[in-house]
C-alpha positions as CSV (number, residue, x, y, z in Angstrom):
1,M,-0.3,-0.2,0.0
2,Q,1.0,3.4,-1.3
3,I,0.3,6.6,0.6
4,W,-0.3,9.7,-1.0
5,V,-0.5,12.6,2.1
6,G,-2.1,15.7,1.1
7,L,-1.0,19.2,2.9
8,G,-3.0,21.2,4.4
9,N,-5.9,23.0,6.6
10,P,-9.2,21.6,6.6
11,G,-12.5,23.4,6.3
12,A,-13.5,26.1,4.0
13,Q,-12.1,29.3,4.8
14,Y,-8.9,26.7,3.4
15,A,-9.6,25.8,0.8
16,L,-8.8,28.0,-1.8
17,H,-5.7,29.4,0.1
18,R,-2.0,27.8,-1.5
19,H,-1.4,26.1,1.6
20,N,-3.6,23.9,0.6
21,V,-2.7,23.1,-2.7
22,G,-2.0,19.5,-1.2
23,F,-5.8,19.2,-1.1
24,M,-6.3,20.0,-4.2
25,A,-3.8,17.3,-5.5
26,V,-5.1,14.9,-4.1
27,D,-8.6,15.3,-4.4
28,T,-8.2,15.0,-7.8
29,I,-6.7,12.2,-8.2
30,A,-9.4,10.9,-5.8
31,E,-12.1,12.2,-8.7
32,V,-10.1,11.1,-11.9
33,H,-9.6,7.8,-11.0
34,G,-12.1,6.7,-8.8
35,F,-11.2,6.0,-5.8
36,D,-13.8,5.3,-2.7
37,P,-16.1,7.8,-1.0
38,W,-13.5,10.2,1.8
39,K,-14.0,8.5,5.1
40,K,-12.8,10.1,8.8
41,Q,-9.9,7.3,9.3
42,F,-5.8,8.0,10.5
43,Q,-6.8,11.8,12.1
44,G,-8.2,12.8,9.1
45,W,-9.9,11.7,6.2
46,A,-9.2,9.0,3.8
47,S,-9.7,7.4,0.3
48,A,-8.5,3.8,-1.1
49,G,-8.1,3.0,-4.6
50,R,-5.8,2.0,-8.0
51,I,-3.8,3.2,-10.1
52,N,-2.2,1.1,-12.5
53,G,-3.1,-1.8,-10.4
54,Q,-1.0,0.0,-7.6
55,R,-2.9,0.3,-4.0
56,I,-3.0,3.8,-3.4
57,L,-4.0,5.7,-0.1
58,L,-5.2,8.9,0.1
59,L,-5.1,11.3,3.3
60,K,-5.5,14.7,4.2
61,P,-4.5,15.3,7.5
62,A,-7.8,16.7,9.8
63,T,-4.4,17.8,12.3
64,F,-3.9,21.5,11.1
65,M,-0.3,21.6,8.8
66,N,1.6,21.3,12.4
67,E,1.0,18.3,13.3
68,S,0.0,16.1,9.3
69,G,2.6,13.9,10.6
70,R,0.8,12.8,13.1
71,A,-2.0,11.3,10.8
72,V,0.7,10.4,8.2
73,G,2.4,7.9,11.4
74,E,-0.3,6.7,12.2
75,A,-1.6,5.5,8.7
76,M,1.8,4.1,8.6
77,R,1.7,2.0,11.3
78,F,-1.9,0.6,10.2
79,F,-0.8,-0.3,7.3
80,K,3.1,-1.5,7.8
81,A,4.1,0.6,6.0
82,D,7.8,2.3,5.3
83,M,9.2,5.8,4.0
84,G,9.5,4.5,0.8
85,D,5.3,3.7,0.7
86,V,5.0,7.5,1.7
87,T,4.5,10.3,-1.0
88,V,3.5,13.6,0.3
89,F,2.1,16.3,-2.4
90,H,2.5,20.4,-0.6
91,D,2.8,23.8,-1.7
92,E,6.5,24.9,-2.5
93,L,8.0,28.7,-2.0
94,D,10.8,28.1,-4.3
95,L,9.4,27.0,-7.0
96,A,7.8,28.8,-9.9
97,P,3.9,29.2,-9.9
98,F,2.8,25.6,-11.3
99,K,5.8,23.8,-11.8
100,V,6.3,20.5,-10.1
101,K,9.3,18.8,-8.9
102,V,10.0,15.4,-7.6
103,K,12.5,14.5,-4.8
104,T,12.7,12.2,-1.6
105,G,14.3,13.0,1.4
106,G,15.8,16.6,1.2
107,G,15.1,20.0,4.1
108,T,12.0,21.5,5.6
109,A,12.3,24.6,4.0
110,G,10.4,26.5,6.6
111,H,7.1,24.8,6.0
112,N,5.2,23.4,8.8
113,G,3.5,20.0,7.4
114,L,7.3,18.5,6.4
115,R,8.4,19.8,10.0
116,S,5.6,17.4,11.8
117,T,5.6,15.1,9.1
118,E,9.9,15.0,9.3
119,A,9.3,14.8,13.4
120,H,6.4,11.7,13.6
121,I,8.2,9.7,10.5
122,G,12.2,11.1,9.1
123,N,12.2,12.4,6.2
124,A,12.9,9.6,3.6
125,F,9.9,10.0,2.5
126,R,9.1,11.7,-1.4
127,R,7.7,14.8,-1.7
128,V,6.1,16.4,-4.9
129,R,6.7,19.8,-4.6
130,I,4.1,21.8,-5.7
131,G,5.3,25.4,-6.5
132,I,3.6,28.2,-5.9
133,G,6.4,30.5,-6.1
134,H,8.2,33.2,-3.6
135,P,6.6,36.7,-2.8
136,G,9.7,38.4,-2.9
137,H,10.2,39.8,0.3
138,K,9.6,37.7,3.7
139,D,7.3,40.2,5.2
140,R,5.0,39.1,2.6
141,V,5.3,35.1,2.5
142,T,2.7,34.1,5.5
143,G,-0.4,36.4,3.2
144,H,1.4,34.9,0.5
145,V,1.1,31.3,1.8
146,L,-2.2,31.8,3.3
147,G,-3.6,33.6,1.1
148,N,-6.4,32.2,-1.8
149,Y,-5.0,31.6,-5.6
150,A,-6.6,35.1,-6.9
151,K,-8.5,34.2,-9.9
152,A,-6.2,35.0,-12.7
153,E,-4.5,31.6,-11.3
154,M,-7.6,29.4,-10.8
155,D,-7.5,28.1,-14.8
156,P,-3.5,27.3,-14.9
157,L,-4.5,25.7,-10.9
158,A,-7.4,23.6,-12.6
159,D,-4.3,22.8,-15.2
160,L,-1.6,21.7,-12.8
161,L,-3.9,19.9,-10.8
162,G,-5.6,18.1,-14.2
163,A,-1.9,16.9,-15.7
164,L,-0.8,15.8,-11.9
165,A,-3.9,13.5,-11.9
166,A,-3.6,12.3,-15.5
167,E,0.1,11.2,-15.1
168,A,-0.3,9.6,-12.0
169,G,0.4,5.9,-12.6
170,W,4.4,7.4,-13.3
171,L,3.9,8.3,-9.5
172,A,2.8,4.3,-8.7
173,A,4.8,3.0,-10.6
174,R,7.6,5.4,-8.6
175,D,8.4,6.8,-12.1
176,D,9.6,10.5,-10.8
177,A,11.8,11.4,-13.7
178,R,8.8,10.4,-16.1
179,F,5.9,11.7,-14.2
180,M,7.8,15.3,-13.9
181,N,8.3,15.4,-17.5
182,E,4.7,14.0,-18.7
183,V,3.5,16.5,-16.4
184,A,5.9,19.6,-17.7
185,L,4.1,18.2,-21.4
186,R,0.7,18.0,-20.6
187,L,0.9,21.8,-19.0
188,A,3.5,23.3,-22.1
189,D,0.5,22.3,-24.3
């Protein structure tokens, strides 16, 4: 069982925040691939399904960003999974908006959801970094991250989420390079 975690904050008031793009990603994957309905489980909402024959649990922690790792750790223990089975989808300040990079391990770059996940399971998990861009000055970071996507960003956001879901089979097959390439090709059209 692979565990794919979308990072975000629960509640309608946070739904369109840049910080919630991880939730948006797993919601789109669940919809496109016909996953089971979301249910309360593992201190969050979980949905199970298959992509290219691989069993995948999608997870949206309900613990708020700063405690995301509690939900991830609980799901890992339940499935007796290891860090290599975990993929975390999250917003990334250091990437241009709507760019996607995948890497395993690394630092947390001040991201509280990653920091919490690392504290609970270690840091050798795979990350799907979804660019939100940097606002230019550190004093504007919090407002940018916790701000809603602008109306002008909605179409590119929808294109990005659609591309992530459409190419998720490459992630399921653990072919990160091909996943990044295919997502980039879709977004270049």
